[in-house]
C-alpha positions as CSV (number, residue, x, y, z in Angstrom):
1,M,19.3,65.3,-20.0
2,A,21.5,63.2,-17.8
3,R,20.1,60.1,-16.1
4,A,21.3,59.0,-12.8
5,V,20.9,55.7,-10.9
6,P,21.4,55.2,-7.2
7,K,24.5,53.3,-6.1
8,K,25.0,52.1,-2.5
9,A,28.2,53.3,-0.9
10,E,30.1,51.4,1.8
11,D,29.0,53.9,4.5
12,G,25.4,53.3,3.8
13,F,24.7,56.6,2.1
14,T,23.2,56.7,-1.3
15,I,25.3,58.3,-4.0
16,M,24.4,59.1,-7.6
17,T,26.4,57.9,-10.5
18,S,26.0,60.0,-13.6
19,L,25.6,58.1,-16.8
20,S,26.0,61.0,-19.2
21,V,26.8,64.7,-19.2
22,P,23.6,66.8,-18.8
23,S,22.6,68.3,-22.1
24,S,21.8,72.0,-21.9
25,D,20.4,71.7,-25.5
26,S,17.5,69.5,-24.4
27,L,16.6,71.5,-21.3
28,P,18.1,75.0,-21.7
29,A,18.3,77.2,-18.6
30,D,15.9,80.2,-18.6
31,W,15.4,83.1,-16.3
32,R,13.5,80.9,-13.8
33,D,16.5,78.7,-13.4
34,F,18.8,81.7,-12.7
35,L,16.2,82.9,-10.2
36,A,16.1,79.5,-8.6
37,L,19.9,79.6,-8.1
38,T,19.4,82.7,-5.9
39,K,17.1,80.7,-3.5
40,P,14.4,83.4,-3.5
41,R,12.5,82.0,-0.5
42,V,15.6,82.3,1.7
43,M,16.4,85.7,0.0
44,S,13.1,87.1,1.1
45,L,13.9,86.8,4.8
46,V,17.4,88.1,4.2
47,V,16.1,91.1,2.4
48,F,13.5,91.8,5.0
49,T,15.9,91.7,7.9
50,G,18.3,93.9,6.0
51,L,15.6,96.4,5.3
52,C,14.6,96.5,8.9
53,G,18.2,97.1,9.9
54,L,18.3,100.0,7.5
55,L,15.0,101.5,8.8
56,A,16.1,101.1,12.4
57,A,19.2,103.1,11.9
58,P,19.3,106.5,13.6
59,Q,20.2,108.3,10.3
60,A,17.9,108.6,7.4
61,I,19.1,107.5,4.0
62,H,17.9,108.8,0.6
63,P,15.1,106.5,-0.7
64,V,17.0,105.8,-3.9
65,L,20.2,104.9,-2.0
66,G,18.1,102.9,0.4
67,F,16.5,100.9,-2.4
68,A,20.0,100.3,-3.9
69,A,21.3,99.0,-0.5
70,V,18.4,96.6,-0.1
71,L,18.8,95.5,-3.8
72,C,22.5,94.8,-3.2
73,I,21.7,92.8,-0.1
74,A,19.3,90.7,-2.2
75,L,21.9,90.3,-5.0
76,G,24.6,89.3,-2.5
77,A,22.3,86.7,-0.9
78,G,21.4,85.4,-4.3
79,A,25.1,85.2,-5.3
80,A,25.8,83.2,-2.1
81,G,22.9,80.9,-2.9
82,A,24.1,80.3,-6.5
83,L,27.6,79.5,-5.3
84,N,26.2,77.2,-2.7
85,Q,24.3,75.3,-5.4
86,W,27.3,75.2,-7.6
87,Y,29.4,73.5,-4.9
88,E,26.6,71.2,-3.6
89,A,25.2,70.0,-6.9
90,D,26.1,66.4,-5.9
91,I,24.3,66.7,-2.6
92,D,21.2,68.3,-4.1
93,A,20.9,65.4,-6.6
94,R,20.5,63.0,-3.7
95,M,17.8,64.8,-1.8
96,K,14.2,64.8,-2.8
97,R,13.5,68.4,-1.9
98,T,16.4,69.7,-4.0
99,A,16.6,67.2,-6.8
100,N,14.7,69.5,-9.2
101,R,17.1,72.5,-8.8
102,P,18.7,73.6,-12.1
103,L,22.0,71.8,-11.6
104,P,20.9,68.3,-10.5
105,A,18.0,68.4,-12.9
106,G,20.4,69.0,-15.8
107,R,19.0,72.4,-16.9
108,M,22.2,74.2,-16.3
109,D,25.9,73.3,-16.2
110,R,28.1,74.0,-13.1
111,Q,30.3,76.5,-14.9
112,T,27.4,78.8,-15.7
113,A,26.3,78.7,-12.1
114,L,29.8,79.5,-10.9
115,H,30.2,82.5,-13.3
116,F,26.7,83.7,-12.4
117,G,27.5,83.5,-8.6
118,V,30.9,85.1,-8.8
119,G,29.6,87.9,-11.2
120,L,26.7,88.7,-8.9
121,S,29.0,88.8,-5.9
122,F,31.3,91.4,-7.4
123,F,28.4,93.4,-8.8
124,S,26.5,93.5,-5.5
125,V,29.6,94.5,-3.4
126,L,30.9,97.1,-5.7
127,T,27.5,98.7,-6.2
128,L,26.8,98.8,-2.5
129,G,30.2,100.4,-1.8
130,L,29.7,103.1,-4.5
131,A,26.0,103.7,-3.6
132,T,26.4,103.9,0.2
133,N,29.8,103.2,1.9
134,W,32.5,100.6,2.0
135,V,31.8,99.5,5.6
136,A,28.5,98.1,4.4
137,A,30.2,96.6,1.3
138,A,32.8,95.0,3.5
139,I,30.2,93.3,5.7
140,L,28.3,92.1,2.6
141,T,31.6,90.6,1.3
142,A,32.1,88.9,4.7
143,S,28.6,87.5,4.6
144,I,29.1,86.0,1.1
145,L,32.5,84.5,1.9
146,F,31.3,83.1,5.2
147,Y,28.3,81.4,3.6
148,V,30.3,79.9,0.7
149,L,33.7,79.2,2.2
150,V,33.0,78.6,5.9
151,Y,29.5,77.0,5.9
152,T,29.2,75.4,2.4
153,V,32.8,74.3,1.8
154,W,34.2,73.8,5.3
155,L,31.4,73.0,7.7
156,K,28.4,71.4,6.1
157,R,29.9,68.1,5.1
158,R,32.2,67.8,8.2
159,T,30.3,68.5,11.4
160,P,26.8,68.5,12.9
161,Q,27.7,71.9,14.2
162,N,27.5,73.2,10.6
163,I,24.3,75.1,11.4
164,V,25.5,76.5,14.7
165,I,28.5,78.2,13.3
166,G,27.2,78.6,9.8
167,G,24.2,80.5,11.1
168,A,26.4,83.6,11.2
169,A,26.1,83.8,7.4
170,G,22.4,84.7,7.4
171,A,22.8,87.0,10.4
172,F,24.7,89.8,8.6
173,P,21.8,91.6,6.7
174,P,20.6,93.8,9.6
175,M,24.2,95.0,10.1
176,I,24.6,95.7,6.4
177,G,21.4,97.7,6.3
178,W,22.4,99.7,9.4
179,A,25.9,100.3,8.1
180,A,24.5,101.4,4.7
181,A,22.6,104.2,6.5
182,T,25.2,105.2,9.1
183,G,28.6,104.0,7.9
184,Q,29.3,102.3,11.3
185,I,28.1,99.5,13.6
186,S,26.7,99.9,17.2
187,L,25.2,97.7,19.8
188,L,21.7,97.3,18.4
189,P,22.7,95.9,15.0
190,V,25.1,93.5,16.8
191,L,22.1,92.3,18.9
192,L,20.0,91.9,15.8
193,F,22.9,89.8,14.3
194,A,22.9,87.7,17.5
195,I,19.2,87.1,17.4
196,I,19.4,85.6,13.9
197,F,22.6,83.7,14.7
198,L,20.9,82.0,17.7
199,W,17.6,81.6,15.9
200,T,19.2,79.6,13.1
201,P,19.9,76.3,14.9
202,P,16.4,75.6,16.3
203,H,14.9,76.8,13.0
204,F,17.0,74.4,10.9
205,W,17.0,71.5,13.4
206,A,13.2,71.6,13.3
207,L,13.4,71.2,9.6
208,A,16.1,68.5,9.8
209,L,14.0,66.4,12.1
210,F,11.3,65.8,9.4
211,V,13.7,65.6,6.4
212,K,16.5,63.6,8.2
213,T,16.3,60.8,5.6
214,D,17.2,63.3,2.9
215,Y,20.2,64.4,4.8
216,A,21.2,60.8,5.6
217,N,21.0,59.8,1.9
218,A,23.1,62.8,1.0
219,G,25.8,62.1,3.6
220,V,25.3,65.4,5.4
221,P,26.0,65.1,9.1
222,M,23.0,67.0,10.3
223,L,22.3,66.6,14.0
224,P,19.3,64.2,13.7
225,V,21.5,61.9,11.5
226,V,24.5,61.9,13.8
227,A,23.0,62.3,17.3
228,G,19.5,61.0,16.8
229,E,16.1,62.6,17.2
230,R,16.0,62.7,21.0
231,S,19.2,64.7,21.2
232,T,18.1,67.0,18.5
233,R,14.8,67.8,20.1
234,L,16.7,68.7,23.3
235,H,19.1,70.9,21.4
236,V,16.2,72.7,19.8
237,F,14.9,73.6,23.3
238,F,18.2,74.5,24.9
239,Y,19.3,76.7,21.9
240,T,16.0,78.5,22.1
241,L,16.8,79.8,25.6
242,P,19.7,82.1,24.7
243,M,17.8,83.2,21.6
244,V,14.9,84.3,23.8
245,A,17.3,86.2,26.2
246,C,19.0,87.9,23.3
247,A,15.7,88.8,21.6
248,L,14.5,90.5,24.9
249,A,17.9,92.3,25.4
250,P,17.2,95.3,23.1
251,W,14.1,96.1,25.2
252,G,15.8,95.4,28.5
253,L,18.7,97.6,27.6
254,G,16.4,100.5,26.5
255,L,17.5,100.3,22.9
256,L,13.9,99.6,21.8
257,G,10.6,100.6,23.3
258,N,7.4,98.9,24.3
259,V,6.1,98.2,20.8
260,Y,9.1,95.9,20.3
261,G,9.0,94.7,23.9
262,V,5.5,93.5,23.9
263,T,5.9,91.9,20.5
264,A,9.1,90.1,21.6
265,L,7.5,88.8,24.8
266,V,4.5,87.3,22.9
267,L,6.6,85.8,20.1
268,N,9.3,84.4,22.3
269,S,6.8,82.9,24.7
270,L,5.1,81.1,21.8
271,F,8.5,79.9,20.4
272,L,9.6,78.7,23.8
273,V,6.4,76.7,24.4
274,M,6.6,75.1,20.9
275,A,10.3,74.2,21.5
276,A,9.4,72.7,24.8
277,R,6.7,70.7,23.2
278,I,9.3,69.2,20.8
279,A,11.9,68.6,23.5
280,F,9.6,66.6,25.8
281,R,7.4,64.7,23.4
282,Q,7.7,60.9,23.5
283,T,6.9,59.6,20.0
284,S,9.4,59.6,17.2
285,D,7.1,58.4,14.5
286,D,7.9,60.1,11.2
287,D,4.2,60.5,10.5
288,M,3.8,62.4,13.8
289,M,6.1,65.3,13.1
290,R,3.5,68.0,13.5
291,P,5.2,69.9,16.4
292,E,8.5,70.0,14.4
293,K,6.7,71.2,11.2
294,A,4.7,73.7,13.3
295,L,7.9,75.2,14.9
296,F,9.7,75.4,11.5
297,A,6.8,77.3,10.0
298,F,6.3,79.5,13.0
299,S,10.1,80.3,13.2
300,I,9.9,82.0,9.9
301,L,6.9,84.1,10.9
302,Y,8.6,84.8,14.2
303,L,11.6,86.4,12.5
304,F,9.5,88.5,10.2
305,L,7.3,89.8,13.0
306,L,10.1,90.4,15.4
307,F,12.1,92.5,12.9
308,A,9.0,94.3,11.7
309,A,8.6,95.3,15.4
310,V,12.2,96.6,15.4
311,A,11.6,98.8,12.4
312,V,8.2,100.1,13.6
313,D,9.5,100.8,17.1
314,R,12.5,102.7,15.9
315,M,10.4,104.7,13.4
316,G,8.1,105.8,16.2
317,V,4.9,104.2,14.7
318,A,2.7,102.9,17.5
C-alpha cells in the first residue's frame, strides 16, 4: 500500500506526496469498495426522491418497470459518485472524513474506478431508456454529466458557489421518476427539483461549518474557508427563505393537498428556526457546533419526510 506524507504548499494548504504506487496486491478491492465508490448514503436520498417522483406521477407504471426505473436512478447516482471519486482522489486523500475511501486508501486504482463509473453510467441510461422512455433516460444522462463535469470538474475547486450551482445535480431524481411514468415533465416535478436545488446550499454549508478544516487542508474553496463562518451562517439562513417558499408552493398552487401542506408547514418552520439559530449565534468555537450539526442532521430527515408527504398526498393516503 502507498504511504503518503504531508507537504506544505506555498498557499498554506496541505498536499500529499505519494511515495509509491498503491499496490492492489496487498489490499485488493472487493465488493465493499465498489459499493463505497457509489456513495451509498448519498444514493439512498437520491433513490428515495426519485421513487417519490415516480409515485407522485398521475400515470401508473407497471411495478416491474417502476422497480427498473428506481434501480437505474440508483445506478446512475452510483456512477456519478464513482466518477467523482475517480477525479477527486487527491482531494479525498487530504481530508480525514474521506481518506479511507478505496482510492486514497490504496485499495483500488483510478483506472478501475473510471471504468466502473463509465460502464455504470452507460448501463443505467440505456436500461432506463429501454425499460421506460428516452425522456427519463435523457434527464438521467444530464444529471450524471452535470454532477461530474459541471460540479466536480468545473466548479468544486474554483468557486465557493460550487454547492449553489452544483446543487442541481442532486435535484434531478424526482423529475426522472416522474418522466419514467409519464414520458414528460410538468410543473410539480419542476417544483420538486427546485426544492432540492434550494435545499442543497444550507444543507452542505451546515456540514462545511464543522468540517471546514478538512476543506481548507484540501484546498477546496467552500464558503466557510473563503468567506468565514459568520458570512456562511448568514448564507444558510438567507438561502433557507426561498427554499421554504418553494416547498410551500405546491400546496399554495393546489398541486398537492393538505397532507403535504401541513407536513410542509411543520418541517419548514423547524428548518427556518434552526437556520435562524445558526445565523444569529455569537460563538464560533469549533467545539460548540451543535446548531450546525443539528441542522445538517435535520436537513436529511426534512427531505425524506417532505418527499414522503408528496407521495402520500398524491396517492390519496390520508
